[in-house]
N, C-alpha and C positions, 0 to 999 in steps of 0.2 A: 453485221455493221453495229456500231454502238455510238451512243452520244454520251459524253461525259456530263458531269455535274457543272453547274454555273461556277463562276470564279470563286464564290464563297466556299464552295466544296471542292469538286473536281473541276478541271478545265473543260472547255467545250470541244476540244479536238477529238478526232477519232483515234482509236488506239488498237493496235494489233496485238495478238497474243504474246508477242516478244517483249512487249512493255508491261504486261499485266503484273509480272512478278514484282515490279518495283513498288507496288502499293504496300507490299509487306515490309518493305524496309522502314516504313514509318511506324510500325507497331512497336510497342514496348515489350522487349523480349525477357528482360531480367529485372525483377524487383526483390531485392533481398534486404534484410535488416542486419545490423551488426551493433555491437556495443563498443562505443568509443570510450576514450578516457574520461576521467572525471575533472572538469574544469573547476567546479565548486565542490568537489567531493561527492557528486551524484553521477551515476552512470547515465549516459545519454544514447538512445537508439538513433541509428542513422541509416542511410541507404547505401548499399555497396556499389551500386551501378556506376556512380561517378568515379569511384575508386578502382574500378576494373575496366578502364576503357578498352584495353586490347581484348579482354575476354568478351566484352559486350560486342564489340565490332566483329569478332570471330563468330559469335553466335548469330548475329544478324545475317552475315554473309552465308554461313553454312545453312541456316534455316531457309533462306531465300533460294539458294542453289537446289536443295532438296525439293522444295515446292515447285520450282520452275521445271526441274527434270521430271518430277512425277506428273505434273499437269501436261506437259508436252507429249507424254506418252498416250494420253487420251484425247487431247484436243484436236479438232479437225481443221483448226486454223480459221482466220476470219474470211468471210465471204468477200468476193470481189464486187465492186459497185455494179458492174454490168450484170452479173448473174443475179444479184439481188433485185435489180429493178426489173429484170425480165420475169420474175415470178410474182410480182406485186398484184397484178390484174387477176391472177388466178388463185392466190393463196390468202389474200387480205380482203376484208378482215376476217381472221380465222379464230378457232376457239381459244388459242393461247392469249390473244388480245383481251379476251373476256377474263381469263385467269389473272392477268395483270391488273385489270380494273378491279376485280375482287380484292386483290391485295391493297390497291389504292384506297378502297372504301374503309378498310380497317385502320388506316393511318389517320389518326385524329389530328396530328399537327405536322404541317409541311411548310416550315418557314422558307423564305427567299424563293417561293415559287417552284420548289422541287416537286416534281411529279405533275405539274400543271399541264405538261404536254402528253401525259398519258390519256389521251382522248382521241378516239378514232375519227371524230369529226374535225379535230384540229390537225392531226397527223394520223392518216390511215395506216401507215407502216409502223407496227409496234416495235420493229427492230431499230427504229430511229429514236425511240423514246429514251429519255435520260436513264442512264444506267443499265440499259439492256443491249445484249449482244446476241446475234443469232448466227447459225451456220447457213450453208448455201440453200438448204431447204427452208429457210425462214423460220426455224425452230430455235427457241430460246435456249442458248447454251450458258450464258452468264447473266447473272443479276448482281450489279455492283452498286450499292447504295451506302457505302460506309461513310461515317462521320457527316451525315446529312441531317442531323438533329431531328429525326423522325420520332414521333410519339405514336403509340398505338400497339396493336398486336399483330402477330404473324398469321397470315391467312392459311388455313389448311388447304386451300385450292392450289397452292404452289406445288403440292404433291402430284398434280397432273402434268407438270412440265417434264415430260419423259426424257427429253434431251438435255435437261439442265445438268451442267457439269460443275458450275461454281456459283454458289449463293453466299454473298458477302454482305451482311447487314450490320457489321460491327460498328461500334462508336456512335450509337443512337441511344434512345431512351425507350425502347421497346419493352413491353411488359407481357404478362401472360405466360403460357406454357409453350414448350416446343412442340409443335403439331406432330403427332406420330405419322401423319400423312407423308411427311418428308421422306419417310423410309421407302416411298414408292419411286422416288427419283433414282432409279437404278444406275443411272450414268454419273451420279454426283461424285465428284472428285474432291472438291473443297467445300466445306460447310463452316462458315465463320460467322458465329452470332456473339462474339465476345464484346465486352464493354457495353452491356445493356442492363435492363433491370428484369430480365426474364427469370421466372421463378418456377417451382414445381420440381418433379423428379425427371430424370433422364429417361426418355422412352427406350426400352430395351430393343425395339424394332430398328433402331439405328445400327444394330449389328448386322442388318441385312444389306447395307450399302457396301457391298464387296469391293467396289472400285475406289472407295473413299481413301484419300491420301492425307488429308488434313482435317481434323475435327478440333475447332477452336471455340470454346465456350467459356473462356475466362471472364472474371469480373462480372458475375451475374448473382442471382439469388437462388441457385438451384440447391436443392436439398435431397435427401435420401442417399442411398448407397450407389456406387458405381456399377452399372449393369454388367454382369459377366459375359453378356452376349457381345460386348465390345471386343472380346478376345477373338472373334471370327473376322475382324478387319485386318487381314493379313498384309494388305497393301499400305496400311497406315504408317505415315512417316512422322506426322506431327500430331500429338494428343495434348491439348492444353485445356485444363479445367481448374486452374488456380483461382483463388479469391472467390469461392462460393461457400456454401454452407454444407458440403457433402459430409456424410458420416459413414460409419462402417469401415471395413477393411478393404485394402486394395485387392481386387480379385486376382487369384493366382492365374486366371486365364489371360491376363495381360502379358504374361510370358510367351504367348503364342505370336505376338506382334513382332515377328523377326525382322521386319523392315523399319521398325521404330527408331527414329533418330533423336526426336524431342519428347520428353515426358514431363509435363509440368502440372502437378498436383498441389502446389504450395498453398497455404493459407486457407485450409479447410478445417474440419474437425475429424479427419480420418484417424482411426485407432488400429490396434493390433500390431502385428509384426510386419516387417518388410517381407514380402513373398520371395523366397529363394528362386522362383521361376523367372524373376526379372534377369537372372543371369543368362537366360536364353535370348535375350534381346541384344544380340552381339553387334548390331550396328548403332546401338545407343550412344549418343555423344553428350547429351545434356539431361540430367536427371535432377529436377528441382521438386523436392518433396518436403520442403521445410513448412514451419507454421502449422504442424498437425500434432497429434497426441499419440505417436507410435510408441511401442514398447518392445521388450526383448532385446536380442542381440543383433548386430549387423551381420546379415547372412554372408558366409564365405563365398557363395556362388557369385557375388558381385565382382569377385576377382577375375571372372570370365569375360568381362566387358573391356576388351582391349582397345576399343575406340573411345571409351568414355573420357571426356575432357573436364566435365563439371559435375560434381556430385555435392548436393546440398540437402541436408536434413536438420535444418535449424529449428529450435523451439519457437513457439509463438509467443507474442507479447502477453505477459501476465501468467503464462503457463510454461511448462517445460515438457519436452518429450521425455520419454523414460527409456530410451536406448541405453543399454547398460552393458557392462562387461568390457572386454578388450576389443580394440579394433582388430579385425582378422588380418592374419599375416598375408592372406591372399590379395589384399588390396595392393600390394607391391607389384602385382602382375598387371595392373592398369597403368601401363607405362605412358600412356597418352595424357594422363591426368594432369590438368593444369591448375585446378582449383578444387579443394575439398573443404566442406564446411559442415561441422557437426556441433555448433554451439548450442547451449541450453539443453544438454542431455546429462547422462550420468555415466559416461564412459570413463573407465579407469586407467587405460594405458594404451600407448601406441606400439605397433609392432617395429622391430628392427628393420623390416623390409620397407619402411617408409623411406629409407635412404635411397632405394632403387628408383624412386620417382624423380628423374632428373629434370623432367619438364615441369615439375610443381613449381607454381608461382605463388599461390595462396593457400595457406593452411590455417583454418580458423576453427579453434576448439575452445573458445571462451565458455565459461560457466559449465564446466563439466567437474569431474572428480579425479582428474589426473593426479597421480601420486609419483613419488620418487623424484629423481633429478630430471633436468631437461634432457630429452632423448639424444644421445650423442650422434645418432645416424642423421639427425636433421642437418647437421652441418655439411652433409654431402649434397644437400639440395641447393646448389649454388645459384639456381635461378630464382630462388624465392624473393618475392617482392613484399609480401605481407605475412607476417607470423603473429597470431594472436592466441595466446594461452591465458588470457585474463581470467581471474576468478576460478582458479583450481587449487590443488593442494601440493603443488610442486615445491621441492625444497632443494637445499644445497646452494651451491654458488653458481653464478653465471660463468660458464667455462670460457677460456681464451679462445677456443675454436669458433666462437660465434663471429669472429672476425672473417670467417670464410664466406659469410653472407654478403658479399660486397654489392649485390644487386638489391638488397632489401632497402625499402623505403618506409615501411611501417613496422614497428617492433613493439608488441605489447605483451608484457610479462607481469602486469599489475595484479594485485590482490592474490598473492601466493605466500609462500614461506621462504622465499629466496634470501640469502644471507650473504655475508662477506662484502668485499669492496667491488665496485664496478670495474671489471677488467679494462685495461687500457685499450685492448684490441677492439672493444666496442666503439671506441671514439675514432677507429679507422673506417667505420661504415659511413663514408662521406655522402652517400646518397640519401641518408635518413632524413625524412621529413616529419616523422611522428614517432616519438619515443615515450612510452608509458611504462613506469616502473613504480607507481604509487602502491602503497599498502603492502610492503614487504618488511624485512629487517635488514636491508642493505646499510652498510656502515662506511666509515671513512669520509674523506672530503671529496668535493667536486673538483677533479684535477684540471689543470690548465688546458689539458687536451681537449676540453669541451669546445674549444674555440675552432676545432677542425670541422665541426658539423655545420658547415656554412649553409646548408640547405634546410636546416632544422626549423620547423614552423610551430611544433607543439611539443613541449617537454614537461612531463609531469613526474616528479619523483617524491611527492607528498607521502607523509605518513611512513617514514623510515627512520633510520638512526644516523643520518647524514650530520657530520659536524664540521666545524671550521668555517672560515669565511668564505664568501663568494669570490671566485677568482676574477681578476680583471679581464681575462680573456672572454668572459661571457659577453662582453660587448661586441665580439666578432660575429655573433649570431645575428646577421643583419636581417634574415628572413623570419626571425622568430615573431610569432603572433600570440603565443600563450606560454607563460612560464609559471609553473606551480611547484613550490617547495614547502608547502605547509606542513606543520607538525613534524619538525625535525629539531636538530640542535645547532642550527646555523648561527654564528656568532659575528661579531664586529658590525660595522656600519655597512650600508648598501653602497657597492662600488659605483663611482660616478660614471664609469664606462657603460654601465647599463643604459644610459641615455642614448647610446649609439643604436640601440635596437628600436629604430624609429617606427617599425611596423607593429609593435607590441600593443595588444589589445587587452590582454588579461595578465595581471601580475598578482600572484598570490604568495606571499611570504609570511603568512600568518602563523602563529604559534611556534616561534623560534626564540632565539636569545639575541636578536638584533638590537643593538643600542644606538645611541646618539639621537639626533634630532630627525625629523622627517626630511629626507635627503632630496631637496629640490634640484640639486646639481644633476642627479640621476632621473628624477621624475619629470623635470621641466620639459626636456625634449620630447617626451612621450605623448605627443599630441593626439595619437590614435587610441590612447588608453581609455577603456570603458569600464573595467573592473579593477579595483585596487584593494588588496587585502594586506594590511600591515598590523592586523590586530594581534593581541596577546604576545607582545614582545616587551622590550624595556625602553621604548621611545620616550623622550623627554621633550621639554620645550612646548612652544605653542603650534597651533595648526597654522601653517603658512597662509597668508592671504593669496600668495601666488598660485597655490594649489588649484584653486578654482579658475584663476585667470588663465593658466596654462592648459589645464586638462579639461577643456570645455565639453568633451564627449563622455564624461563620466556618467555611469548609470548606477554602479555599486561602489560605495565608499565605506570601508570597514577599518576603523581606527580604534576600536574598543579594547579594553583591558590593557592599556599602557599606563604611563605616568604623565599624560599630557596636561598641561596647564593653560591658564589664560582663559579667554572667551571664544565662543564660536565666531569665526570671521563672517561678517555679512556677505562677503563675496560668494559664499556657498549658494546664496539665493539666486545666482546667476546660472547655475548648472540646470538648465532647463530639461535635460534628459535624465536627471537624477531619480531613481526610484527607491533606493534603499540607502539610509544614512544611519550608520551604527557608531555612536560615540560614547556608549555606556562604560562604566568602570574606569573612569579617569579622574582627574583632579580639576575638572573644568569648572569655571566660575561664571558670574554674570548671568545675563538674561538670554532668552531665546531671541535671535535677531528677527526684526519684523520682516526681513527680506525672505525668510523661509516660507512665508505665505505665498511667494511667487513660484514655489516649486509645485506646479499643477500636476506633475507626473509622480509626485512622491507617494509611495506605497507604505513604507516603513520608516518610522522615525523613533530611534531608540536612544534616550538620554539618561537612562537610569544610573543611579549610584555615582553621582557627581555632587558638586556643591553649588549648584545653580540656584539663582534666586529669581525674584519678579514673578510675573504672571505670563500665562500663554498669550501671544499676541492676539488681539481681537480679530485682526485680518485673516488670521489662519483659519478661524472657525467660519469666515464668510467666503473666503476666496481660496484658501490653500489646502482644503481637505477633500476636494473633489475625487481624488483617487486614494486617499489615505485609508489604509486597512489596519495598521498597527501603530498605536501611539503609546509609548512607554516612557514616563517621566518620573518613574518611582524613585524614592529614596533620594530626594533632593531637598531644597528649602523653598520651593515655590509656594506663593501666597495667593490670596485672593479667592473669589468665588468661582464655582463651576458654572461657566456661562450657559445659559439656556441654548445658545446656538450650537452646542455639541450635537444636538439632534440633526443639524444640517449635513453631517458627515455621514451620508447614508451607507457608504461601503465599509464603515468601520467594523472590524472583527475582534480586535483586542484593544482594550483601554485599561492602562495600569497607571494610576495616579497616587498609589498609596505612599505612606510615610513622607508626608509633606506637611505643610501648614495651611492647607486649603480650607476655606471656611464657606458659610452660606447655607441656605436652605436648598437642598437638592431636590425637593418635591416640585420645584418649578421647572426642572429640566425635563424636556419632552424627549422621550426614548422611543416614541412610537414609529419613527422612521428607521430605526436601527434593526431591521429584521435580519441582518447578517451578523449582528454581535454575538460572538461566542464567549468572550471573557470580559468581565468588568470588575476591576478591583480598585476600590476607593478607600481601603482600610487605612487606619492610622492617620487620620486627619481630624478636623473639628467640624464636620458637617452636621447641620441641624435639620429639624423638620421631620417629616415622615418619609417612609420609603415611597419612591415615586410609582404611582399606580400604573403609569405608562410602560413600566418595565414588562408587563405582561404581553406586550407586542413584540418582545424580543424573543422570537420563537426558536432561534438558533442557540440560545444561551446555554453554555455548558458550565461556566464558572461565574458565580456571583458572590463577591466579598465586599461587604459594607461594614465589616467589624471595626471595633475601636473607634467609633465616632460618638456623636450625641443625638442620634436618631431617637425619636419617640413615637408614641402611638402604637396601634396594633399592626401586626403583619397583615398586609393587604390580602384580600381574597383574589387570587389569580385563577381560580378554578373555572371562571367563565370565559377565559381566553381560549382562542381557537386551538392553540398548541398546549396551553396550560403549562408552559415551560417544562414539557415532559422530557426534554433532552438534558435537563439540569443534572450535573454530576457532583458539583460541589456548591454548597449553600452555607455561607458563614455570615451570621449577623451578630457575632459575639461582642460583649462589652458595649451595649448600647443602653437605651432606656425604654426598651420596647415592652408593652403591656398586653394583656389579654391572653386568650388561649392559643395554642399553636394550631393554625388553621388546618383543615382536613386535607387540603390539596398537597401539602408537603408529604403526607403519608402515602400519596398516590404517585410519587415521582419514580418510575420504574428503574431509572439509571442512576439514582442517587447513590453516591459513594461516600461523601463527607457531609455531615450535618452538624453544624456548630451554632447553637442558639445560646450558649452559656452566658452568664453574667448579664441577665436582663431581669425583668420583673414579670416574666411570663407565669401564667396560672393555669389551673385545670389539671386534668389527668392525661396519662398516656393511653390512648385507645388501643386495646389489645388486638381485636380483629384487623384494624386498619394497618397494622404493621406488615400484614401479608402483601400490601401494595408496594413495599420496598423490595422489589424484585432483585436488584443488584446486591443486596445484602444476604439474599437467600442462596447464593452460588459461591461455592469455594473457588471458582475460576475468576471471579471479579478481582481486578487488581493484578492478575497474572497475564491475562490475555493482552496482546499488543493492540494499539489502535493505529490506524493509517496515519502516517506522518503527513503534515501539510505545512503550509507556510506560517501557521500560527502555533503549532503544537509546542514549540519551545517556550512560548510565553504563557502556557497554561499552568503557571506556578501557584503555589498556595503556601501560606504560613500557618502551621498548626501548632497549637500549644499543648504539650503533654506534660502534666504535672509540673507546671511552672517553667518548662523549657520550651523554646520555640524552635521548631524545625522547619526548614524551607525545602520543599520537595519540588524539584525541577519538572519531574514528570508524575505529578500527583495522580493523574487520571490512570496511570498504570499501576499505582502502588497502594494508595491509602483507602481504607474503609473505616470509617469512624462515626460515632454519634456522641456529641457532648451536649448534654442538656443541663449542666451543673449550674449552681448558684442562681436559681430561679425560685418560684413558689409552687412548684408542681405538687399535687397531692394525689391521694389514691394508692392502689397496689401497683407494683411492678407487674406488668401482664405476663403471664406464662408464655404467650405467643412469642415473646422475645427470643425464646430458644430456637425458633425458626430462622433467625438471622445468622446463619452458620458462616457467612462470609465476613462477619464483623471482626475487626482486629482491636479496636479501642472503644471502650464504652465507659462514659462517665456521667453518672446521675447524681453526683454528690451535691450536697448543700441545697436540698429541697425539703419537702415535707412528706415524703413517701413513707407508707406504713405497710404493715402485713409482712409475710415471709418473703424470703429470697426465693424466687421460683427456680425450679431445676433447669439448669441451662447447660447440662452435660453434653449436649450435641454441638455446642459451640467449642469444639475441641481445639481450635487454633486461636482462640481469644488470647491476646497478649497482655492487655491492661484492663483492669476492671476496678472502678472506684464507685462504691455505693455509700461512702461515708457521710456523716452529718445529715442523716435522715432519721426517721422514726421506725426502722425496720425491726421486727421481732421474730421470735421463733428460732429454730436451729439453723445452722449453716448446712445447706444440702450437701449430702455425701457426694453427689455428682459433680461438685466443683473440683474434686480430686481428679476427675477425668480430663480437665483442662491442662494438659501437659505442656502447652506452649505459653501458659500464663506466667508472665514475668513480674507483674505489678498486681498487688491485690490490697485494696485499702477499704476496710469495713468499720473503721473507728466511729465512735460517737453514734452508736445505734442502740438498740435494746435486745440484741441477740443473746441467745442462751443456749445451754447444752454443750456437749463436747465438740471440740473441733475435729472434723473427720480426719482419720488417720491417713497414712500415705504421703503424698506430695504436700498437702496443705500443712501437715504438722511438722515438716522438715525444711520446706523451701522458704516459707515466709516467717519473719521474726515477729516478736511481740507487737511491734509498732503497726502491724497490719490489722490488729484486732482491738488494741486498747490505746488511748482511753476510751471509756464507754464500754458498753456490752459486758455489764457486770456479771451477767449469768453464764458467760462462756467459761469453760474449763478444759483441762487436759493440755497436752503438749501442743504448742511451745509455751503455753502459759504455765505458771507455777501452781495454779489452782487445780486441785484434783477434782474429779467428778464423783458424785455419789454412786455407790456400786449398783443401785437399782434404778438409775436414772435412764428413762427410755423416751427420748424426744419423739420418735417416730409414733409410738403408741399414743402419745399425748396429742398428737395432731388428729388422731382418729376421734378422739373424744371431743375436739372442738373444731368441727368442720367449718363453722361459720367464721371463726376467727382466723383460722389458718387453712384456706381453701386449697384443695389438692390441685397440683399441677398435672399437665399431661403425662410427664414422666412418672409421676407417682401413681397415676391411674394405670399406666401400662405395665408397671412392675410391682408386684406385690411386696410389701415391706418386709425386710430381713429383721424380724424382731429379735432382740438379744435375750439371752437366757437370764435367769434369776441372778447368776453370778455376775452379770454385767460384762462378761468378756466377749459375748457375741460370737463364740467359737462354734465349730461344727456340731459339738455335742450339747449346745445350749437347748433349752426347752423351747418348743415352737410357741408356746403361749406366754412366755416371758413372765410377768408378775403373777400370772394365774397358776404358775407351777405349785404354789402353796395350796390351792384348792384341789389339785389332782393329788390324791393320796397314793403314795407308793404301796403301802400294805393293801389298799383296796384292789390294786391291779393283781397283786399276788393271790387274793381270794378267788378270783376267777374272771373269765371274759365277760360274763353278764354284768357283774358289779361295775367293771370298768367301763362298759358301754354306757350304762345309765349315768355314770359319773360325768363322762365326756358330754353326753347329751344335755345334762343339767348345765354344764359350763356354757354350752352353746346358746342355750335358751335364755340364761339369766345374765350373761355378760354382753352388754351392748357393743363393745369394740370387736369381740371375736364374731358376733352375729354380722356386724357390718362387714368384716373382712371376708367371711365365707359366702355370704349370700347377697348383700346389698351392692357392694362395689362391683362385682362381675356383671350386674344387671344395668348398671348405669350406662348412658350413652357415651361411648368411647370417642374422644376427638380424633380428627384425622391426623395421622402420623406424617411427619415430614421426613423424607429420606434424602440425604445429601451425599456429596462426595468430598474428599480431602481438599483443604484449602490452605493457602499461605496467609500468614498474618501481617499485622501492621508494622512490626519491628522492621526497619529498613534493612533489607538483605541484598536485593538485586537492583537497587537503585542507590543513588547518592543522596544522602541527607546531610545537609550542611547546617550545623547549629549557628544561628545568628545572634 
């Protein structure tokens, strides 16, 4: 007999074995993921279960029947009350009661009084204890404590319950390991420990439970490999181990489980190939293997599974399986198949035998590499309800035969290369509720037949070549909840009939050629609307005040990049659910309404590039920024000071206020609470004062642009800050009145990609060894690697001035690497360590007081722009500059350089204006001044090491000294000007005379002595080895000149 759990868990009535199987009906049998369409242009993962109600019901019923049938083969049935009572006096209390009490002791949490009756003093008959069921001999056969909210560990003593047939502890919070002692329960038929927090490896001894029919260990924290000993459980019907941390391969021994009906290993980290031996499991009905990291091909042996109904090997979130090749033709033998899912793999084709699967209802192959046209055999699967080929490489047109799929409710062909017009037969699929065709090259107009799809709820045809106006018949789609037609060529006004789609929640018509005013006739009745995209069209007129009055549920309002005029209606402040307001790139005037301060849910406010005036309402800083993350008012005509209350908006991530007429001392603004701030741009205003020292608290800062203001004083020392702004990638303080040296913390920013300190009054030298702290500049991959997109990545823009031209980079963090220290008062040498910054694309040191030679920077092979003009540099132009084959701009004017311009690219690529005026000592092409025949600038350097210190490249490579003829050819004398000292007749006299002559030269000539003996003994600097890198000239990104 048994006692159930109290009402909060199980009921208190007795249950016979015929009712036991019903508890399994409450278990979750299928949890899959799939990729739905893009509502906002972003793929969203969802759960399949709700979309396959018939499949789910069938799985529940089949699984329960199998378990019930299997258990009944072993169960002796419940004891009668009379027989149980007759044995109490002789058998109780027995050893099994002690075993149960040992179990109870290890349960640390028993809410609602569960297990309180497990006490021989309170109830001597342990068969009456909660969750316990015994046979006629008063031996425990079942322990049923599922969903009892138990905490603790499983007692190894349970292994002494020799008659135990069913142990169900699922749905609790048990921890620890699975006791290997459970393998002593030789009568065990069902072991269910699923939905707990059990960890550790699976005991191989479980393979000794020869009568086991169901092994359910899903949703735990098990790790390690699947023991091959489980292949001995030949009576096993259900094997469930999904949602753990299992690794390794599926053991081939599982192919011995010839009674297996359910195999669930999804959402682990299993690798390797699918074992062909699974084809021996001829009774297998459901194989859920998704969410792992399998590789190889699909084994043809799976075609032997004639009873298979559901086969799922989807990729897991963030990764993909690597199943590759073609789906085997043998899959056509699985004629019972109703659902097949292989999304997130690398499969390339489907077999023609797919058309033999007449029972197929769901075929999901999203995110693979399928090529060619849509398989024509698919149109024979007339029972299909869901067809998903999203994100493949399919081409060609959508064939008219698609009209054969009259039962289909979800059709997803998005993100392929499909072309041509949408066939009219598609609009005969009147059961459609979900139609996704986005990101193809479909053309033509939306036909009036669209009105036939009266059950359609979600229609996305964005990012195609659709033209023409929207038909009036679109108003017949009374069930429509989401309509997305963004990035097409739709023309004309929005039809007023759209207002009949009263259930519409998402309307995205952005980036088309829609004209006219904002159509309130169509939008007014859409009271359920939450997302409205009318951006990037040709809309004119004012923003209607009724927009906010009628559409009270709006959360996202996108009206940017139109030609809207007038002011922002104050009624927008009544949209209490509004989180994103995008009004940039219009012709709006007036001030920001005070009512916007009431938008407490507002996350993004984007008003850039309008003609708005006034100041930001003071109430917004106090009341309206509790949720604000992005504030962009750039390029308007706003005036007034930057309020100190800005620091109250603690969730701010992006602040862009550049190119306005804002004034005041910004040193009074407290930034210490803005720890989430990623981008701060206050450029092109008239702010005064010093750089706020509280910026050091902005540990998340990626972009800091305070350029083109009237800031003064030294750059603060942020090195004492906890984070030290180490995440900073863009620092621009250009065109201010800053003084003092460049602080050392700037040279220790490992992620810095753009440093612009030009047009200030900074002094001091450029520290050579400190440059090695600029790690991002030392990698040629900087600027090429992508960064993870987030809500703020589109706002991390930067205005960079290159030779008097301003370039705006929308994705500067992906592209730009630059250092601009021009127009300051820097002194000293250009450090040779500069050559280690091989990732640099743009270098401007002009307009300073730098002296000495140009260091050898030949390792910076992708440098595109180099400006060293207007300094006091001297000596020759290094020959290694000719190695900079990507160099497009070279400016060396107004220095004291001398000697020949190195041949090759430098003499042919750049005009005279790269070298003169100034540099009177330069000669050779492209200049008209010729060089003296015996001029040797390299040798001159050796005579004056103090004036022209050697660079690392000069130390690594011996100078190639030219001969006396000045040609520097292969036959030139090694000793250059010393060739006059070595007499040719002396060589002819004999080897001895020649030897002593050469020896004399070595001894008495200082330059040659240094070259042969001194230089090799000097301590060589560490060499920097690098990899190829792309440069600053915009190639892979858009640069719009402003």
